[in-house]
Structures are given as structure tokens and as C-alpha cells.
N, C-alpha and C positions, 0 to 999 in steps of 0.2 A: 498449939504449940508456935513455935518459929521454925519460920522456914530458909532455908539459903538463897541468897538474893544469887547466885548463880542460878537455878533451879527452875527461879523466876523467870529468868532472863530466856533461859533454854526453852519454857515451853512457851514463854511468847514469842519468839521466834519458831517454833515447831505451829502454834495455832494464828497466831495473829491479832490475840485479844489482848484488852488490855494488860497493864500490869498487875491493877489491883484484883482483877478477877482471875488470873493465876496463880495469885495471891494465896487467895481466898480459895481457888481448888485445888490448892494443894496442901493446903490446913485440912480440908473437908476429906481429902485423900487421906491422909497424915503422913505427908510427905512422897506418898509414891508419884511415881512419875506417868507410871500409865494410865493409873485411875483416873488422877485428876485429868490428862488428856480427855478418856474417856467422857468426864463430868462436865466440861468445856464443850466437846463434840453434843451431847446429846441438849446443851444449852439451844446449843446452834440451831440444832434440829429442829427444839422446838420454836423460836425465833421464826423460821424460817417456813416452817408449819403452820400458821396461823389466818386460817380462812375469814376469823371476823374480824382481822386488820387489815383494812380498804387496801391494796394499791394502785393509786391512780396518776400517781406521777410517774417520770421512766425516762427513759431514754435510750433512742436508736444506734445500734452501733453497726461499723462493717470490718472484715478483715478479708484482704486481700494478699494470696499467695504470691511470693516475689516472682516468680514467672509468668502473674498476672491471668492465670487461665484457671483459677477457683476464687471463690470467694466465701463466708457467710453473714447473715445478715440477723440480727435481735431484735423484741421489744424486752429489752429488761426494766421490769417496773419495780418501783419503791413506795415508800408513803408518804415523802415528801419532796417538793421541789428545791429544797437546799442540801438536799441529800441525790438528787440525781444530778444535779452539777457539781456534785465533790471531784476531785480529783483520783482519789480511791474507787470508788462508782465508775466513773468513767475507764477506769484502767480494765475496771472487772467487768464491763459490756465487752468491752475490746475482745479481753481472755475470753470470754466466750461466745463472740460471734469466729475469733481464731478456731473453738472447741468444732464449732457445726461446720465451718470448709476443712478442716481434716477427717471427721468422724460423722460426717454426711446431716439428715435434716433426721431426729429423733423422733421414736413414737409415739411418746408424751413428752409432757414435762418432767414427770415423773422419772423415767426411762434416761432423761436427760441426766438432771443432778447427779443419779447413781455412776454415771458413769469415769471414767478415771480419769482426772484432768489432764486434758497434754500439755501444761505445763510442768507438770510433777505425778507423774504416774505411781506417786507412792500415795497421792490424795485423792479424794473423788471431787466432784464437779460441787458437789455443798459443802464438801470442807475447805473448794474455794471462794466460794461466796460467804461460809463461815467469816471469812476476814473482814468484810466489809460490814456482815450482821453484827459483829462482834463490839466492832467500835461503835455502830451509827445506828444498830441498837434497834431496826425498822424492816420491817418483811418483807423482801427481796424476792422477786417471783419472775422468772423466763417466762416470758409471756408467745409470743410468737418467733419463729426460726425458719431460715431458708437458707438453702447451699446452690449456687449455679455453677455454671461449668462451660469453657468458652473462652472468648476473649475477653476477660472483665473489668467492666470501671465501676466507680462509686461516687456517692455525692452524699455527705452530710452536713444539713443544717447546723450555724456553729450551736444555736442553741442546743443541738440533739435531739428535738422535736420528732424529725422527719426527714428519713432516707431513703438511699434508692439503691442497688446492687443492679446488676444491668451486664447481658451477656449479650454475645456478635458472637457470629460466624465469620472466619478472612485468615489473613495468614498476618500480619500485625495490626496492630492499633494505636493510633495514637493517644495516650491514657487523657490530654488536655480536651480532646475532640469526647472522649467516651463521658466525661465528665461534665461538659456542656450542657451532650443526651441526658442524663442523669440529671441535670439544674433544671431542661426542661419540661422531663416528666412530673418533678417533685413541684412545678409550678400549673401544669397543665393537667396534672393526674389522668394519665389515658387509661381506658379501662384493661385494654389487652394491648401486648406486643405487636400481632399480624392478626390480619382479619378472620384468619383460621380458627382460631383459638378463642372467637367469643360462642361461647355455648347457642347450641340450636334454641331451646328455651325461651335463653335471653331475648335472642331475634324474634323469635317467634312472641313474645309479649309486647317487645315496640312495634313490631305489625301490628298488632291490634290496636295497642296507641295511637299509630301511624294511621289507620283506618279509620279511627275513631274520630281525631280530626279533620282528615281528607272529608269525610262525609258533612261536617260540620262546615269544612270552610265551601264545599262542592254545592251546597243545596241545590234540588234540580237540574244537577248534572249527572249524565249519562253513568251506569256503573264503571266503564271501562276508563271514562278517564278518575274516575274517583281513585279506582285502583292504582293510576298513576300518579298521580299527586301525593297517596299513601308511601307505594315506591319510592317516590324521591326524598320523602320525608325519609326513611328510612336509612335510603343510602346518605343522604346526609347527617343523621345519627353517628350511623356505623365510622362514617370519616370523622368526625367530632371524638371517637372513642378509639379509634385506633391506631396506635403512636407513630407508626412506619406512617399514616398517611394525615397527620398532623402537620400545618405548617408553623417550620423550626421557629425557637422564639427570635433567635439572632438575625434571622435571613427567612421572611414569611416567603421571598420568591422560592422557594423549595420547601418540601416536606422533606420530616426527618429519614424516610427510605431514601431520597435521592441525594439527601444527605451521605449519610452512609455511602450508600451505591458509590458514588465518584471516589471515597476511601477505600473501595475494596470490601467492604463489610456490609453485612446482611442483618438485620436485626434475629435474634432467637428467644429471647425474652427476660423480664422485670419482676422487678419486687420493689413496690412505693410501699413503705409503713411509717403510720405517723401513730406519735404515742396517743395510746388514748381510743384511739378506731377499733371499729369489731371484728373489721375483715381487712386484707390487706388488697 
């Protein structure tokens, strides 16, 4: 059957998929706009739920509220590097980071994609993702998602492979200062922002490693000396892993904590994501 060109355009505007796919859906639906939209959405859901198609590429995106007091960060995965660089995929990642900043961290990716999309609450996140899936024909999957509150800053590397969202406490913060600290985090990859954020089990594990090294290094030395060597090694490890205690990359005469304190700020938390890593 023939379909009206204006109906094809309306369905295209509604679903975001290619004109030929809209035409095919209308033909299958016998010209019924609602049925055609359902056909397209089923196709989109099928494309976004294909565990057999590996999503090894992707990008990191961050969205920060205009008042700089809340931000969202996401690792959005796709199948190929060209799609990860496509402007439609970049915009989708930014939109989903916005979604996280507004709605908070979801319980799961499944719960996230079922949410009403903040840019158009008549649609779901799945339907917004379908705008890209329908055109790119690749599986798209939200992978890791975080939200931070406070005075927030960010940095995303130009290729989107790594990004940082940072939260500090204070009255006001220079955005460039926070960006510089985020760039430091990108380069130095600290474990936590503050010493007290290191899990006790991780400290116990590192102390065990330090004792083994100390015993090897301090053969024939008294037990108390070996213990002091181990404590020194643990202290060095902690200083290397804690952002507040790391020498700032742009001025190693001061730590990141000292730099922020001089500007009336205190570290709160950060999230650093790199595409493909197993954890943040």
C-alpha cells in the first residue's frame, strides 16, 4: 500500500528513526500511526536488549546543574568507536548524565531506562536511546552511573574515554580550580578523596603486603623494627592513594587538600570513570 509522506514525516519526528523504517512500519501497520509507532518501539527495544552483541566501546559524559550544586556522570557503552564519536551518541550521553543528575542514581540499568525522560516526560529513557539505536543500528547500554551533590566540577577528556565528577564543600568555588583538580584525578587516579574513605579491609590487606615486604627487607632485625618499616610503607601507600594528600600536578609544593583549603574548600568525593574499566 502507499502511505502519506506527511505521515512518514510525523512518525520520523515522533520516533527519530530513518524515513525508510518509518515508511515500512506504516505499511506494516496499514497506515495506523499508533500501530506503526508500536512496531518501531518493539524494534528499538529488541536492538537495545541484545546481550549477544558486545558493547566494548563508548564514552563518559557529565552534566552539571547551572547552580553547580549537583552533577551526574555516566559511562554509556556502544559497539564501535565510530558510533562513540558520533555527535548523536555524544548528545545522548550528555542527556543521560542530565537524567542522573535530576533523578539520582538508579537501582539498576533496567530501572534507569524505564524512567520518564527528563527532556520529554512523554517518552522513556529507552525511547530516547532509540533515537540513536534506530539510526546507528548498534546496541547502546548505560553501564555505570553516579550523582554527586555539593559544589561540583568536572573534566572529560576530549575523546570521551575518561571523565571525572568532583564534589567539594565550601561557599563558592572557582570552576577552573575544580577543573584543574579533576584533571589531576584523571592523571593520578587516586583511590579515594579522603583517608577515612579507604575501606578497612583494603588497609588490612595493604598492611599484610607491607609486613611481607618489611620482613624481606629487614631480615635479622627485631620484630618492632620490622613493624615500623611496615607502618612506614603503609603510610606511603595511603599518601599515594588519597587525593587530599597527593602533591598537586601543577604545583607539587602543595597537596591537593592544601590547595583547596587555601581557597576555602574541602574535598568531599569524586567519581573517575574510564570506558571499559570494571569498576570506578
